[in-house]
Residue frames as qw, qx, qy, qz and C-alpha x, y, z in Angstrom:
[[0.800, -0.459, -0.298, 0.246, 2.22, 30.68, 50.90],
 [0.550, 0.082, -0.152, 0.817, 5.21, 33.11, 50.72],
 [0.115, -0.552, -0.109, -0.819, 2.89, 36.13, 51.01],
 [0.707, -0.608, -0.285, -0.220, 1.30, 34.65, 54.13],
 [0.780, -0.229, -0.236, 0.533, 4.74, 34.19, 55.69],
 [0.308, 0.290, -0.022, 0.906, 5.72, 37.77, 54.87],
 [0.382, -0.626, -0.217, -0.644, 2.46, 39.06, 56.32],
 [0.804, -0.512, -0.292, 0.075, 2.99, 37.03, 59.49],
 [0.659, -0.037, -0.163, 0.733, 6.56, 38.33, 59.80],
 [0.040, 0.523, 0.098, 0.846, 5.32, 41.89, 59.33],
 [0.576, -0.660, -0.181, -0.446, 2.90, 41.57, 62.23],
 [0.849, -0.344, -0.242, 0.321, 5.42, 39.74, 64.42],
 [0.480, 0.198, -0.096, 0.849, 7.96, 42.53, 63.83],
 [0.220, -0.615, -0.138, -0.744, 5.27, 45.08, 64.67],
 [0.753, -0.594, -0.237, -0.151, 4.36, 43.32, 67.93],
 [0.785, -0.156, -0.203, 0.564, 8.02, 42.93, 68.94],
 [0.286, 0.322, -0.025, 0.902, 8.73, 46.61, 68.25],
 [0.437, -0.661, -0.220, -0.569, 5.56, 47.58, 70.11],
 [0.818, -0.489, -0.252, 0.165, 6.88, 45.67, 73.14],
 [0.603, 0.045, -0.110, 0.789, 10.23, 47.47, 72.85],
 [0.042, -0.544, -0.132, -0.827, 8.36, 50.79, 72.64],
 [0.643, -0.652, -0.251, -0.312, 6.28, 49.95, 75.73],
 [0.813, -0.303, -0.223, 0.444, 9.39, 48.89, 77.64],
 [0.406, 0.264, -0.027, 0.875, 11.09, 52.14, 76.72],
 [0.302, -0.640, -0.172, -0.685, 8.12, 54.16, 77.91],
 [0.787, -0.560, -0.261, -0.011, 8.12, 52.22, 81.20],
 [0.719, -0.098, -0.160, 0.669, 11.86, 52.82, 81.71],
 [0.148, 0.432, 0.049, 0.889, 11.46, 56.51, 80.95],
 [0.522, -0.664, -0.258, -0.469, 8.55, 56.67, 83.40],
 [0.815, -0.449, -0.235, 0.282, 10.60, 55.05, 86.16],
 [0.554, 0.140, -0.063, 0.818, 13.47, 57.43, 85.37],
 [0.127, -0.582, -0.119, -0.794, 11.19, 60.45, 85.70],
 [0.702, -0.621, -0.282, -0.206, 9.68, 59.06, 88.89],
 [0.787, -0.285, -0.197, 0.511, 13.12, 58.52, 90.48],
 [0.363, 0.294, 0.009, 0.884, 14.32, 61.96, 89.33],
 [0.287, -0.610, -0.174, -0.718, 11.24, 63.72, 90.73],
 [0.703, -0.578, 0.133, -0.392, 10.77, 61.75, 93.97],
 [0.550, 0.411, -0.701, 0.194, 14.04, 60.05, 95.00],
 [0.417, -0.481, 0.530, -0.560, 13.00, 59.58, 98.65],
 [0.937, -0.043, 0.145, -0.317, 11.52, 56.12, 98.04],
 [0.890, 0.356, -0.220, 0.179, 14.72, 54.86, 96.43],
 [0.044, 0.779, -0.495, 0.381, 17.23, 56.34, 98.89],
 [0.771, -0.410, 0.432, -0.224, 16.86, 53.29, 101.13],
 [0.951, 0.229, 0.166, 0.123, 18.09, 51.04, 98.30],
 [0.635, 0.479, -0.065, 0.602, 20.86, 53.31, 96.99],
 [0.517, -0.611, -0.288, 0.526, 22.82, 55.09, 99.70],
 [0.309, -0.267, 0.171, 0.896, 24.55, 57.75, 97.60],
 [0.365, 0.732, 0.348, -0.458, 22.33, 60.47, 96.23],
 [0.138, 0.633, -0.496, -0.578, 24.72, 61.14, 93.32],
 [0.108, -0.064, 0.957, 0.261, 24.37, 57.54, 92.17],
 [0.291, 0.539, 0.743, -0.267, 20.59, 57.77, 92.45],
 [0.275, 0.772, 0.025, -0.573, 20.46, 60.95, 90.40],
 [0.078, 0.481, -0.721, -0.493, 22.78, 59.55, 87.74],
 [0.200, 0.131, 0.969, 0.056, 20.78, 56.32, 87.62],
 [0.353, 0.648, 0.522, -0.428, 17.53, 58.23, 87.17],
 [0.304, 0.740, -0.241, -0.549, 18.89, 60.18, 84.21],
 [0.039, -0.307, 0.895, 0.321, 20.42, 57.02, 82.75],
 [0.312, 0.355, 0.871, -0.135, 17.06, 55.23, 82.98],
 [0.349, 0.751, 0.232, -0.511, 15.39, 58.22, 81.36],
 [0.175, 0.638, -0.539, -0.521, 17.90, 58.33, 78.49],
 [0.106, -0.098, 0.970, 0.197, 17.75, 54.57, 77.84],
 [0.341, 0.496, 0.737, -0.308, 13.95, 54.63, 78.03],
 [0.358, 0.752, -0.006, -0.554, 13.69, 57.46, 75.51],
 [0.098, 0.494, -0.748, -0.432, 16.16, 55.73, 73.17],
 [0.198, 0.099, 0.975, 0.027, 14.28, 52.42, 73.37],
 [0.387, 0.621, 0.549, -0.404, 10.90, 54.04, 72.82],
 [0.299, 0.715, -0.282, -0.566, 12.24, 55.92, 69.79],
 [0.030, 0.316, -0.895, -0.313, 13.74, 52.73, 68.34],
 [0.280, 0.293, 0.898, -0.171, 10.52, 50.83, 69.01],
 [0.394, 0.698, 0.268, -0.536, 8.43, 53.52, 67.36],
 [0.265, 0.625, -0.530, -0.508, 10.66, 53.60, 64.28],
 [0.103, -0.123, 0.980, 0.122, 10.57, 49.80, 64.17],
 [0.395, 0.482, 0.704, -0.342, 6.77, 49.79, 64.28],
 [0.401, 0.743, -0.059, -0.533, 6.66, 52.28, 61.41],
 [0.114, 0.509, -0.771, -0.365, 9.21, 50.25, 59.48],
 [0.258, 0.079, 0.962, -0.041, 7.29, 47.01, 60.00],
 [0.441, 0.610, 0.525, -0.397, 3.99, 48.50, 58.87],
 [0.403, 0.803, -0.161, -0.409, 5.48, 50.25, 55.83],
 [0.941, 0.115, 0.201, 0.247, 7.91, 47.40, 55.07],
 [0.241, 0.926, -0.254, 0.143, 10.73, 49.92, 55.10],
 [0.890, 0.037, -0.271, 0.366, 14.11, 48.23, 55.29],
 [0.311, 0.484, -0.317, 0.754, 16.05, 51.37, 56.40],
 [0.493, -0.571, 0.153, -0.638, 13.67, 51.95, 59.32],
 [0.956, -0.261, -0.096, -0.094, 13.94, 48.34, 60.41],
 [0.774, 0.225, -0.288, 0.518, 17.74, 48.40, 60.16],
 [0.006, -0.647, 0.260, -0.717, 17.89, 51.57, 62.24]]
C-alpha cells in the first residue's frame, strides 16, 4: 500500500506542476501579446508606461512560473527532492 500512495503522489505532483507550467506559459503569452500589440489594452489602462511595465512583469512572472513548473515536473518524475524543493 505505501508504494501505491507514493506512486499516486508522484503523479499528482506531476499534474500540479504541469498546471503551473501551463499557467506560466499562458502568462508569458499574454505578456508578449500586450508588449507587441498594446492597442487593445489601452482602453483598460490609461497610462502607456503602466501598460508597458505590466506587460514585462507578466512576461517575467510567466517565464519564472513555467521554469518552476518544468523543474517540478522533472523532479516529480525522477523523484528528485532538490528539484521539488526548488
